[in-house]
C-alpha positions as CSV (number, residue, x, y, z in Angstrom):
1,M,0.0,0.0,0.0
2,A,1.4,3.4,-1.0
3,R,1.6,6.3,1.4
4,I,-1.4,8.6,1.0
5,T,-0.7,12.2,0.0
6,L,-3.6,14.7,0.0
7,D,-2.9,15.8,-3.6
8,E,-3.0,12.3,-5.0
9,L,-6.1,11.5,-3.0
10,N,-8.0,14.5,-4.3
11,Y,-6.8,13.7,-7.9
12,C,-7.9,10.0,-7.6
13,I,-11.3,10.9,-6.1
14,A,-11.9,13.5,-8.9
15,K,-10.9,11.0,-11.7
16,G,-12.4,7.9,-10.0
17,E,-9.1,6.0,-10.1
18,C,-7.7,3.5,-7.6
19,L,-5.1,5.3,-5.4
20,D,-2.8,2.3,-5.1
21,C,-2.8,1.6,-8.8
22,H,-2.2,5.3,-9.4
23,A,0.9,5.2,-7.1
24,A,2.2,2.2,-9.2
25,S,1.5,4.2,-12.5
26,I,-1.4,2.0,-13.5
27,V,-4.7,3.5,-14.6
28,K,-7.5,1.5,-13.1
29,A,-11.0,2.5,-12.2
30,A,-12.0,2.4,-8.6
31,A,-14.7,0.0,-7.5
32,G,-15.6,2.0,-4.4
33,L,-14.3,4.0,-1.5
34,Q,-12.5,2.2,1.3
35,K,-12.0,3.6,4.8
36,R,-8.3,3.7,5.8
37,G,-7.9,5.4,9.1
38,K,-9.8,8.6,8.9
39,L,-9.7,8.8,5.1
40,R,-12.0,7.5,2.5
41,V,-9.8,6.2,-0.3
42,P,-10.9,5.1,-3.8
43,S,-9.6,1.5,-4.5
44,C,-10.1,-1.3,-7.0
45,R,-11.5,-4.6,-5.9
46,A,-8.0,-6.3,-5.7
47,H,-6.5,-3.6,-3.5
48,F,-9.8,-3.4,-1.4
49,N,-9.5,-7.2,-0.7
50,A,-5.7,-7.0,0.0
51,Y,-6.2,-4.2,2.6
52,R,-9.1,-6.0,4.2
53,S,-7.1,-9.2,4.4
54,K,-4.1,-7.4,6.0
55,I,-6.3,-5.8,8.6
56,N,-8.1,-9.1,9.4
57,Q,-4.7,-10.9,9.9
58,R,-3.6,-8.1,12.2
59,D,-6.8,-8.4,14.2
60,L,-6.4,-12.2,14.5
61,V,-2.9,-11.9,15.9
62,K,-4.0,-9.2,18.4
63,A,-7.0,-11.3,19.6
64,Q,-4.8,-14.4,20.0
65,R,-2.2,-12.4,22.0
66,R,-5.0,-10.9,24.2
67,A,-6.5,-14.4,24.8
68,D,-3.1,-15.9,25.7
69,A,-2.5,-13.1,28.3
70,K,-6.0,-13.6,29.8
71,Q,-5.5,-17.4,30.0
72,K,-2.2,-16.9,31.7
73,A,-3.9,-14.8,34.3
74,G,-6.5,-17.5,34.8
75,L,-9.4,-15.5,33.3
76,C,-12.0,-16.4,30.7
77,I,-10.8,-15.6,27.1
78,Q,-14.2,-14.5,25.9
79,S,-14.1,-10.8,25.1
80,G,-15.8,-8.7,27.7
81,C,-15.9,-11.5,30.3
82,H,-13.9,-11.0,33.5
83,N,-14.8,-14.3,35.2
84,K,-12.3,-16.9,36.3
85,M,-11.6,-19.9,34.0
86,I,-13.0,-23.4,34.8
87,P,-10.1,-25.3,36.4
88,Q,-9.0,-27.9,33.8
89,E,-8.9,-30.7,36.3
90,L,-12.7,-30.3,36.7
91,L,-13.4,-30.7,33.0
92,P,-13.8,-34.1,31.3
93,P,-10.6,-35.1,29.5
94,W,-12.0,-34.6,26.0
95,I,-12.9,-30.9,26.6
96,R,-10.2,-28.3,26.7
97,E,-12.1,-25.0,27.1
98,R,-10.5,-21.7,27.9
99,T,-13.7,-20.1,29.2
100,C,-15.6,-19.7,32.5
101,G,-18.4,-22.1,31.4
102,M,-20.9,-19.4,30.7
103,H,-20.3,-19.4,27.0
104,G,-18.6,-21.6,24.4
105,G,-19.1,-25.2,23.3
106,F,-19.2,-26.4,26.9
107,K,-22.1,-24.6,28.5
108,A,-22.7,-24.9,32.1
109,F,-25.9,-26.1,33.8
110,R,-28.9,-26.0,31.5
111,V,-31.3,-25.4,34.4
112,N,-32.0,-21.7,35.4
113,R,-28.6,-20.8,36.9
114,T,-29.9,-18.0,39.0
115,A,-32.3,-20.3,40.7
116,L,-29.9,-23.2,41.1
117,V,-27.1,-21.3,42.9
118,P,-29.3,-20.3,45.9
119,F,-30.9,-23.8,45.8
120,I,-27.5,-25.5,46.3
121,T,-26.3,-23.0,48.9
122,Q,-29.5,-23.3,50.9
123,H,-29.8,-27.1,50.8
124,Y,-26.2,-28.4,50.7
125,F,-24.2,-25.9,52.8
126,T,-24.2,-25.2,56.5
127,H,-25.3,-21.8,57.9
128,E,-21.6,-20.9,58.6
129,Q,-20.6,-21.8,55.0
130,R,-23.4,-19.8,53.5
131,R,-22.3,-16.7,55.3
132,S,-18.7,-16.8,54.1
133,A,-19.0,-18.6,50.7
134,S,-19.6,-17.0,47.3
135,A,-20.6,-19.2,44.4
136,Q,-18.2,-19.2,41.4
137,N,-19.5,-21.6,38.8
138,I,-21.6,-24.7,38.1
139,I,-20.2,-27.2,35.6
140,Y,-22.4,-29.8,34.1
141,K,-22.7,-31.5,30.7
142,P,-26.1,-33.0,29.9
143,G,-25.9,-36.7,30.0
144,E,-23.0,-36.7,32.4
145,A,-23.3,-38.2,35.8
146,F,-21.7,-35.4,37.9
147,A,-22.3,-31.7,38.4
148,F,-19.5,-29.6,39.9
149,F,-20.2,-26.6,42.0
150,A,-17.3,-24.2,42.7
151,V,-17.3,-22.0,45.7
152,K,-14.9,-19.4,46.9
153,M,-14.4,-19.4,50.7
154,P,-12.1,-17.0,52.6
155,G,-8.6,-18.3,52.1
156,Y,-9.4,-21.3,49.8
157,Y,-11.4,-22.5,46.8
158,L,-13.9,-25.4,47.3
159,T,-15.4,-27.6,44.6
160,K,-18.3,-29.8,45.6
161,I,-19.3,-32.7,43.3
162,F,-23.0,-33.7,43.1
163,S,-24.8,-36.5,41.4
164,A,-26.5,-34.6,38.6
165,K,-29.5,-36.9,38.5
166,D,-30.2,-36.5,42.2
167,L,-29.5,-32.8,42.1
168,L,-32.0,-32.1,39.3
169,Q,-34.5,-34.5,40.8
170,R,-34.4,-32.7,44.1
171,Y,-34.5,-29.3,42.4
172,R,-37.6,-30.2,40.5
173,Q,-39.3,-31.6,43.7
174,I,-38.7,-28.4,45.6
175,Q,-39.7,-26.2,42.6
176,Q,-43.1,-28.0,42.3
177,N,-43.9,-27.6,46.1
């Protein structure tokens, strides 16, 4: 891509020529205007696609670098999410997710999560644990036998494992009453 000068840009806009082709001394009609920084530059289809490809490659590298940094810090790599990642030892061996379990291919509990968290804390924790604990995540894959419930306690992180069948059955019983 040639460096854009204002004189050449005005000339190419007036004549309807591709700016990059004009810089290479080739006369080629522009297919449309393309945004480059703050400028609207006339360009042919080949240069339009080349610039778009270059920008997309740059964005991919930037996104990968950001995801690696977030993963190293133990955070979910989904953009805009600041939750902690699911510990890999809790996941089944065939799943290698780098998310918190709220999005991605491995979705967490399919039951209403906002209703399930208080249900587990009320029925499976002591009064003392309820006061100091804060729920972190629920991990469950439909068809699997276990559900993992991660809780942050003062000074340590606790993961309780439940039988998914019994947990859902008890949840439905209490919900119906």
